[in-house]
C-alpha positions as CSV (number, residue, x, y, z in Angstrom):
1,M,26.3,9.1,30.2
2,D,24.0,11.9,28.9
3,K,20.1,11.0,29.4
4,L,18.4,10.2,25.9
5,R,16.2,13.1,24.5
6,V,12.9,11.9,23.7
7,A,9.6,13.8,21.9
8,V,6.4,12.2,21.6
9,V,3.9,13.2,18.8
10,G,0.3,13.0,19.4
11,F,-0.7,13.2,22.9
12,G,-4.1,10.9,22.8
13,K,-4.3,7.8,25.1
14,M,-1.2,6.2,23.5
15,G,0.8,9.2,24.0
16,M,0.0,9.6,27.5
17,V,0.9,6.2,28.5
18,H,4.1,6.3,26.8
19,A,5.1,10.2,27.9
20,G,4.1,9.0,31.5
21,I,6.6,6.1,31.5
22,L,9.3,7.8,29.7
23,N,9.3,10.4,32.2
24,V,10.1,8.0,35.0
25,L,12.8,5.8,32.9
26,P,16.5,6.9,34.4
27,D,18.0,7.2,31.2
28,V,15.2,9.3,29.0
29,E,14.9,12.9,29.1
30,L,11.1,13.8,27.9
31,V,12.0,17.1,26.1
32,A,9.0,18.2,23.9
33,I,5.5,16.9,23.1
34,C,3.7,17.5,19.8
35,E,0.1,18.1,20.0
36,K,-2.6,19.3,17.3
37,S,-5.5,19.9,19.8
38,S,-4.8,23.5,20.9
39,L,-7.1,23.0,24.1
40,V,-4.7,20.0,24.6
41,R,-1.6,22.2,24.7
42,K,-2.8,25.0,26.5
43,F,-3.2,22.3,29.5
44,L,0.0,20.6,29.0
45,R,1.9,23.9,29.2
46,K,0.4,24.8,32.2
47,A,0.8,21.1,33.8
48,L,4.7,20.6,32.1
49,S,6.6,23.7,32.4
50,N,9.7,22.2,31.6
51,I,8.8,20.1,28.6
52,A,8.4,21.9,25.0
53,V,4.9,21.8,23.9
54,V,4.5,22.3,20.1
55,D,2.0,21.8,17.1
56,D,3.9,20.9,14.1
57,V,6.3,18.1,13.9
58,S,8.8,20.4,11.9
59,E,8.9,22.7,15.4
60,L,10.9,19.6,16.9
61,S,14.1,20.7,15.0
62,G,16.8,21.9,17.3
63,Y,16.0,20.1,20.2
64,G,18.9,17.9,20.0
65,L,16.4,14.8,20.2
66,D,17.5,11.0,20.3
67,A,14.3,9.8,19.5
68,V,10.9,10.1,18.7
69,Y,7.6,8.3,19.4
70,V,4.6,8.6,17.1
71,T,1.2,8.1,18.6
72,T,-0.8,9.4,16.7
73,P,-4.0,7.9,14.7
74,I,-2.7,5.7,11.9
75,A,-3.7,7.3,9.2
76,V,-0.9,9.9,9.6
77,H,1.9,7.9,10.8
78,F,3.4,8.0,7.0
79,P,3.8,11.5,6.7
80,I,4.8,12.3,10.1
81,V,7.6,9.7,10.1
82,K,8.6,10.7,6.6
83,S,9.0,14.2,7.8
84,L,10.8,13.2,11.0
85,Y,13.7,11.5,8.7
86,E,13.7,14.4,5.7
87,K,14.0,17.1,8.2
88,G,16.4,15.5,10.2
89,I,14.5,15.6,13.7
90,A,15.5,12.0,14.5
91,R,17.2,8.7,13.4
92,N,15.4,6.6,16.1
93,V,11.7,6.3,15.6
94,F,8.9,4.2,17.6
95,V,5.8,4.1,16.2
96,E,2.5,2.8,17.7
97,K,0.8,0.0,15.6
98,T,0.0,-0.2,12.7
99,L,3.6,1.0,11.0
100,A,1.4,2.4,8.3
101,S,-2.1,2.8,6.5
102,N,-0.8,0.1,3.6
103,F,2.4,-1.8,3.0
104,G,3.2,0.3,0.4
105,E,3.6,3.2,3.0
106,A,5.3,0.8,5.2
107,E,7.6,-0.3,2.6
108,E,8.8,3.1,1.8
109,L,9.1,4.1,5.8
110,C,11.5,0.8,5.7
111,R,13.4,2.4,2.9
112,L,13.8,5.8,4.5
113,A,14.7,4.3,7.9
114,E,17.7,2.4,6.2
115,K,18.8,5.4,4.4
116,H,19.0,7.5,7.6
117,G,20.0,5.0,9.8
118,G,19.1,4.5,13.4
119,A,16.8,2.2,15.3
120,T,13.0,1.6,14.7
121,M,10.3,0.0,16.6
122,V,6.5,-0.8,16.2
123,G,4.3,-0.8,19.4
124,Y,3.4,-4.7,19.2
125,L,2.8,-4.7,23.1
126,R,1.8,-8.5,23.0
127,R,5.0,-9.8,22.3
128,F,5.7,-8.3,25.8
129,C,3.2,-10.0,27.7
130,V,4.6,-12.6,29.9
131,T,2.2,-15.4,28.6
132,F,2.9,-14.8,25.1
133,M,6.8,-14.7,26.3
134,K,6.0,-18.1,28.0
135,A,4.4,-19.5,25.1
136,K,7.1,-18.8,22.8
137,A,9.6,-20.1,24.9
138,L,7.9,-23.5,25.2
139,L,7.3,-23.3,21.9
140,E,11.2,-22.8,21.0
141,S,12.1,-25.6,23.3
142,G,10.3,-28.2,21.3
143,A,7.7,-29.0,23.9
144,L,5.2,-29.5,21.5
145,G,7.4,-31.2,18.9
146,E,6.8,-30.6,15.3
147,F,3.6,-27.9,14.9
148,S,0.9,-29.3,12.4
149,A,-1.7,-26.3,12.9
150,F,-2.5,-23.3,14.9
151,K,-5.7,-21.3,15.3
152,A,-5.5,-17.4,16.5
153,Y,-8.5,-15.0,17.4
154,A,-8.6,-11.5,18.2
155,F,-12.2,-10.5,19.8
156,S,-13.7,-7.5,21.7
157,S,-17.1,-6.3,22.5
158,D,-16.9,-2.4,21.6
159,F,-19.9,-3.0,18.7
160,Y,-21.7,-6.0,20.2
161,G,-25.2,-5.5,19.6
162,V,-25.0,-2.6,17.3
163,D,-27.6,-2.6,14.8
164,A,-26.5,-2.9,11.3
165,D,-28.2,0.6,10.3
166,A,-26.8,2.2,13.4
167,K,-25.6,5.6,13.1
168,I,-22.2,4.7,14.7
169,K,-18.5,5.5,13.8
170,V,-16.2,2.6,13.8
171,P,-12.6,3.0,13.3
172,S,-12.2,3.7,9.4
173,V,-8.9,1.3,9.3
174,G,-11.3,-1.5,10.0
175,V,-11.0,-4.6,12.5
176,V,-8.1,-6.4,10.8
177,R,-5.8,-3.4,11.0
178,E,-7.1,-1.9,14.6
179,L,-7.4,-5.3,16.6
180,G,-6.1,-8.2,14.3
181,C,-3.0,-6.9,13.4
182,H,-1.9,-8.2,16.9
183,A,-2.8,-11.5,16.4
184,L,-1.0,-11.3,13.4
185,D,2.0,-9.7,14.5
186,L,2.5,-12.8,17.3
187,A,1.8,-15.2,14.5
188,F,5.0,-13.8,12.3
189,W,6.8,-13.8,15.8
190,L,5.7,-17.3,16.7
191,F,5.8,-19.4,13.6
192,G,7.7,-17.3,10.9
193,A,6.6,-15.8,7.1
194,L,2.7,-16.4,6.5
195,K,1.0,-16.1,3.5
196,V,-2.6,-15.6,3.1
197,E,-4.6,-18.3,1.4
198,N,-8.2,-17.4,1.4
199,A,-10.1,-14.6,3.4
200,R,-13.4,-13.5,4.5
201,V,-14.4,-10.1,5.7
202,E,-18.1,-8.7,6.6
203,A,-19.3,-5.3,7.0
204,L,-21.7,-5.7,9.9
205,I,-22.7,-2.1,10.9
206,N,-22.7,0.6,8.3
207,G,-21.5,-1.8,5.4
208,S,-18.3,0.3,4.8
209,V,-15.8,-0.6,7.6
210,A,-14.8,-4.5,8.1
211,D,-16.1,-5.6,11.7
212,S,-15.2,-9.2,10.9
213,A,-12.8,-11.4,9.3
214,H,-11.6,-15.1,8.9
215,F,-9.0,-16.1,7.1
216,A,-6.6,-19.0,6.6
217,V,-2.7,-18.9,6.1
218,K,0.2,-21.0,5.5
219,T,3.7,-20.9,7.0
220,S,6.7,-21.5,5.4
221,D,7.3,-24.8,6.8
222,G,3.6,-25.7,5.5
223,V,1.9,-25.2,9.1
224,S,-1.7,-24.2,8.6
225,G,-3.0,-21.3,10.6
226,E,-6.8,-19.6,10.9
227,F,-7.8,-16.3,12.0
228,A,-10.9,-14.9,13.6
229,V,-11.3,-11.4,14.0
230,S,-13.7,-9.2,15.3
231,W,-15.2,-6.3,17.5
232,C,-18.6,-7.3,17.6
233,V,-18.3,-10.3,20.0
234,D,-20.2,-10.8,23.6
235,G,-18.3,-11.3,26.6
236,Y,-15.0,-9.4,25.8
237,H,-15.2,-6.2,27.7
238,L,-11.2,-5.6,27.3
239,P,-9.8,-6.7,23.6
240,E,-8.5,-10.4,23.9
241,V,-6.1,-12.0,21.7
242,G,-5.6,-16.1,21.9
243,F,-3.9,-18.8,20.2
244,S,-4.5,-22.6,20.3
245,V,-1.3,-24.7,18.7
246,E,-1.4,-28.3,17.9
247,G,2.0,-30.2,18.0
248,S,3.2,-33.8,17.7
249,K,3.3,-33.9,21.5
250,G,0.2,-32.2,22.6
251,C,-1.5,-29.0,22.4
252,L,-0.8,-25.1,23.9
253,C,-3.6,-22.4,24.5
254,V,-2.4,-19.0,25.2
255,N,-4.3,-15.6,25.9
256,D,-3.5,-12.4,27.8
257,D,-4.0,-14.0,30.7
258,A,-3.0,-17.3,31.0
259,V,-0.8,-20.2,28.8
260,E,-1.6,-23.9,29.1
261,L,0.0,-26.7,27.8
262,K,-1.2,-30.3,27.4
263,L,0.8,-33.2,26.7
264,N,-0.5,-36.5,24.7
265,N,1.4,-38.4,27.5
266,G,-1.3,-36.9,30.1
267,E,0.9,-34.3,31.8
268,S,-0.5,-30.7,31.7
269,R,0.8,-27.4,33.2
270,K,-1.3,-23.9,33.0
271,W,0.6,-21.0,34.2
272,F,-1.5,-17.3,34.9
273,R,0.2,-13.8,34.7
274,H,0.7,-13.7,38.3
275,D,2.8,-17.2,38.2
276,L,5.0,-15.6,35.6
277,N,6.7,-12.5,37.3
278,D,4.3,-10.0,35.6
279,T,6.1,-7.4,37.8
280,V,7.5,-4.1,36.3
281,G,9.3,-0.7,37.6
282,F,6.5,1.5,36.7
283,W,2.5,0.5,36.1
284,L,0.9,2.7,34.0
285,G,-2.1,0.8,32.0
286,I,-0.6,-2.9,31.7
287,P,2.7,-4.0,32.2
288,E,3.4,-4.3,28.6
289,Y,3.8,-0.7,27.9
290,Y,6.7,-0.6,30.8
291,R,8.3,-3.7,29.4
292,E,8.1,-2.3,25.9
293,N,9.5,1.1,26.5
294,E,12.1,0.0,28.3
295,H,13.2,-2.4,25.5
296,F,13.2,0.2,23.1
297,V,15.4,2.7,25.5
298,Q,17.8,0.0,26.6
299,S,18.3,-1.1,22.5
300,L,19.6,2.4,22.1
301,I,21.7,2.6,24.7
302,R,23.3,-0.7,24.2
303,G,23.5,-0.2,20.4
304,V,21.5,-3.1,19.5
305,K,18.6,-3.6,17.2
306,P,14.8,-3.2,18.9
307,A,12.1,-5.4,18.0
308,P,9.9,-5.4,16.5
309,S,11.4,-3.1,14.0
310,F,10.1,-1.3,11.0
311,E,10.9,-4.3,8.8
312,A,9.0,-6.7,10.5
313,A,6.3,-4.8,11.5
314,A,5.7,-4.1,7.7
315,E,5.4,-8.1,7.4
316,V,2.1,-7.4,9.4
317,D,0.6,-4.3,7.0
318,R,1.6,-6.8,3.7
319,L,-0.6,-9.7,5.6
320,I,-3.3,-7.3,6.2
321,D,-3.2,-6.2,2.7
322,E,-3.1,-9.7,1.6
323,V,-6.4,-10.4,3.7
324,S,-8.3,-7.4,1.9
325,A,-7.2,-8.9,-1.4
326,K,-8.1,-12.1,-1.0
327,A,-11.6,-11.2,0.5
328,M,-11.9,-9.0,-2.6
329,S,-11.4,-11.6,-5.3
330,H,-13.7,-13.8,-3.5
331,G,-16.3,-11.2,-4.1
332,Q,-16.2,-9.9,-0.4
């Protein structure tokens, strides 16, 4: 079969990672890159003579694309993806997290995707981390029995120690959408539908962007959950996401590096990344990037639905909006 013809929109960090991996996947031909920066385009044209480099999404028409990756800042996901569909550039679309800037935009993108057909996926890469995959398998096997509660965190030290009056620019989307979205997606993946019960957010640095958030949720089965999200925590030089889950048979703790199961009968077991066959065909960044790209590409080839789809990812946008609404209703 012919290779899938793919383009990447946005050539920042994530665009470089995805393009690098796509370029080595045997079933993919990286055909074009769309990038606004004239300096980056100049470099790309010299370095990649066999790949088209354009500065506007509309210029991707005519390349016979099977799929497009959108790796731009979140604020422009909506207009770019909408343009891809309306101009008939591609029906199969991969978007870096989050799907959109709010749930209203995410809903419209879901409607467009359904109208035009094709496959969709959003880059919640921790679903492809071996520790979280192991945790999901344990939970689904009944190792914990009936769930009673869980706690989740998403922490980094990106802005730890920054004074409240410091003139420093933090991501305008806030910590829940930028970092906490990974914990929300994992909770949705592990426990199903969630509803936000209460929320508190804090703008610690410049007073306009949420730097810390705490919120409580309930699953459709009545399981209680708590989230703590901040990019101002000491000791997290790399962002980290983790969960602790209580069940009738014991507890399970999992983060990016390890998963541990402790049962009420005294049995316990711990697995680190290296215990879980954390290898991939091409290592760029972290192995999760390769796995999610391979999953999307193989889903297209086999004609199956990749995950998380736009529809699933829109639930994260809904939850983020609920956190903001609940915090505002309590005067935050």
